[in-house]
C-alpha positions as a Markdown table, in Angstrom:
| # | Residue | x | y | z |
|---|---|---|---|---|
| 1 | Met | 0.9 | -19.3 | -3.5 |
| 2 | Lys | 0.8 | -17.8 | -7.0 |
| 3 | Gly | -1.7 | -15.2 | -5.7 |
| 4 | Ile | 0.7 | -14.2 | -2.9 |
| 5 | Leu | 3.5 | -13.6 | -5.4 |
| 6 | Leu | 1.1 | -11.5 | -7.4 |
| 7 | Phe | 0.3 | -9.5 | -4.2 |
| 8 | Ala | 4.1 | -9.1 | -3.7 |
| 9 | Leu | 4.4 | -7.7 | -7.2 |
| 10 | Leu | 1.6 | -5.3 | -6.6 |
| 11 | Leu | 3.4 | -4.1 | -3.5 |
| 12 | Leu | 6.5 | -3.5 | -5.6 |
| 13 | Ala | 4.4 | -1.6 | -8.1 |
| 14 | Val | 3.1 | 0.6 | -5.2 |
| 15 | Cys | 6.7 | 1.3 | -4.2 |
| 16 | Ala | 7.5 | 2.4 | -7.8 |
| 17 | Ile | 4.4 | 4.6 | -7.8 |
| 18 | Ser | 5.6 | 6.2 | -4.5 |
| 19 | Leu | 8.9 | 7.0 | -6.1 |
| 20 | Gly | 7.1 | 8.5 | -9.1 |
| 21 | Ile | 5.0 | 10.6 | -6.7 |
| 22 | Asn | 8.1 | 11.8 | -5.0 |
| 23 | Ala | 9.5 | 12.9 | -8.4 |
| 24 | Val | 6.3 | 14.7 | -9.5 |
| 25 | Leu | 5.4 | 16.6 | -6.4 |
| 26 | Pro | 7.6 | 19.3 | -5.1 |
| 27 | Ser | 9.5 | 19.0 | -1.9 |
| 28 | Pro | 8.4 | 18.4 | 0.9 |
| 29 | Asp | 5.0 | 17.1 | -0.3 |
| 30 | Gly | 6.4 | 14.5 | -2.5 |
| 31 | Ala | 8.8 | 13.1 | 0.1 |
| 32 | Leu | 6.0 | 13.0 | 2.8 |
| 33 | Phe | 3.6 | 11.1 | 0.5 |
| 34 | Ala | 6.4 | 8.8 | -0.6 |
| 35 | Ile | 7.4 | 8.0 | 3.0 |
| 36 | Ala | 3.8 | 7.4 | 4.0 |
| 37 | Ile | 3.2 | 5.1 | 1.1 |
| 38 | Leu | 6.5 | 3.2 | 1.5 |
| 39 | Leu | 6.0 | 2.8 | 5.3 |
| 40 | Ser | 2.5 | 1.5 | 4.9 |
| 41 | Ala | 3.6 | -0.9 | 2.1 |
| 42 | Ala | 6.4 | -2.2 | 4.3 |
| 43 | Phe | 4.0 | -2.7 | 7.1 |
| 44 | Thr | 1.6 | -4.5 | 4.8 |
| 45 | Ala | 4.3 | -6.8 | 3.6 |
| 46 | Ala | 5.5 | -7.5 | 7.1 |
| 47 | Ser | 2.0 | -8.3 | 8.2 |
| 48 | Leu | 1.5 | -10.5 | 5.2 |
| 49 | Cys | 4.6 | -12.4 | 6.1 |
| 50 | Ile | 3.5 | -12.9 | 9.7 |
| 51 | Glu | 0.1 | -14.2 | 8.5 |
| 52 | Leu | 1.8 | -16.5 | 6.0 |
| 53 | Gly | 4.0 | -17.8 | 8.8 |
| 54 | Asp | 1.1 | -18.4 | 11.1 |
| 55 | Gly | -0.7 | -20.3 | 8.4 |
| 56 | Arg | -3.8 | -18.1 | 8.3 |
| 57 | Ile | -3.5 | -17.3 | 4.6 |
| 58 | Asn | -2.5 | -19.5 | 1.7 |
| 59 | Asp | -4.0 | -17.7 | -1.3 |
| 60 | Met | -5.0 | -14.3 | -2.5 |
| 61 | Arg | -8.6 | -15.0 | -1.6 |
| 62 | Asp | -7.5 | -15.6 | 2.0 |
| 63 | Val | -5.8 | -12.2 | 2.1 |
| 64 | Met | -9.0 | -10.5 | 0.9 |
| 65 | Lys | -11.1 | -12.5 | 3.3 |
| 66 | Val | -8.9 | -11.7 | 6.3 |
| 67 | Val | -8.9 | -7.9 | 5.4 |
| 68 | Glu | -12.7 | -7.8 | 4.7 |
| 69 | Thr | -13.7 | -9.7 | 7.9 |
| 70 | Gly | -11.0 | -8.0 | 10.1 |
| 71 | Gln | -9.7 | -11.4 | 11.3 |
| 72 | Ser | -6.2 | -9.9 | 11.4 |
| 73 | Leu | -6.3 | -6.3 | 12.8 |
| 74 | Arg | -2.6 | -5.8 | 11.9 |
| 75 | Leu | -3.1 | -6.7 | 8.2 |
| 76 | Thr | -6.4 | -4.9 | 8.0 |
| 77 | Leu | -4.9 | -1.6 | 9.4 |
| 78 | Ala | -1.9 | -1.9 | 7.1 |
| 79 | Ala | -4.0 | -2.5 | 4.0 |
| 80 | Tyr | -6.3 | 0.4 | 4.8 |
| 81 | Gly | -3.3 | 2.7 | 5.6 |
| 82 | Leu | -1.8 | 1.8 | 2.3 |
| 83 | Gly | -5.1 | 2.6 | 0.5 |
| 84 | Cys | -5.5 | 5.9 | 2.3 |
| 85 | Ser | -1.9 | 7.0 | 1.6 |
| 86 | Leu | -2.3 | 6.2 | -2.1 |
| 87 | Ala | -5.7 | 7.9 | -2.3 |
| 88 | Ala | -4.3 | 11.0 | -0.6 |
| 89 | Ala | -1.4 | 11.2 | -3.0 |
| 90 | Ile | -3.5 | 10.7 | -6.1 |
| 91 | Thr | -5.9 | 13.4 | -4.8 |
| 92 | Val | -3.1 | 15.9 | -4.5 |
| 93 | Leu | -1.8 | 15.0 | -7.9 |
| 94 | Val | -5.2 | 15.5 | -9.5 |
| 95 | Tyr | -5.7 | 18.7 | -7.6 |
| 96 | Arg | -2.4 | 20.1 | -8.7 |
| 97 | Gly | -3.0 | 19.0 | -12.2 |
| 98 | Leu | -6.4 | 20.7 | -12.3 |
| 99 | Leu | -4.9 | 23.9 | -11.0 |
| 100 | Gly | -2.0 | 23.8 | -13.3 |
| 101 | Ala | 0.5 | 24.3 | -10.5 |
């Protein structure tokens, strides 16, 4: 259960990062990326709660195993959506930083 709490803290860190992205990128880019990240983080958290309630996962290793094997399509899609949203936002930040815009 300690691993699940760590995962929840990571989701909170992701939410803080999305607010930082919103502050750094100009409107409407920052708001769009922040919304995409927050929605996918919320969907990941909800999927994690559903999987916890069903008893499919009990530890952080179980979360990774479920995502890697695709046993829970809901959690897998949420995790990949969160990763893609973060990767896209970081790519835009690096691109804007390299161009000096």
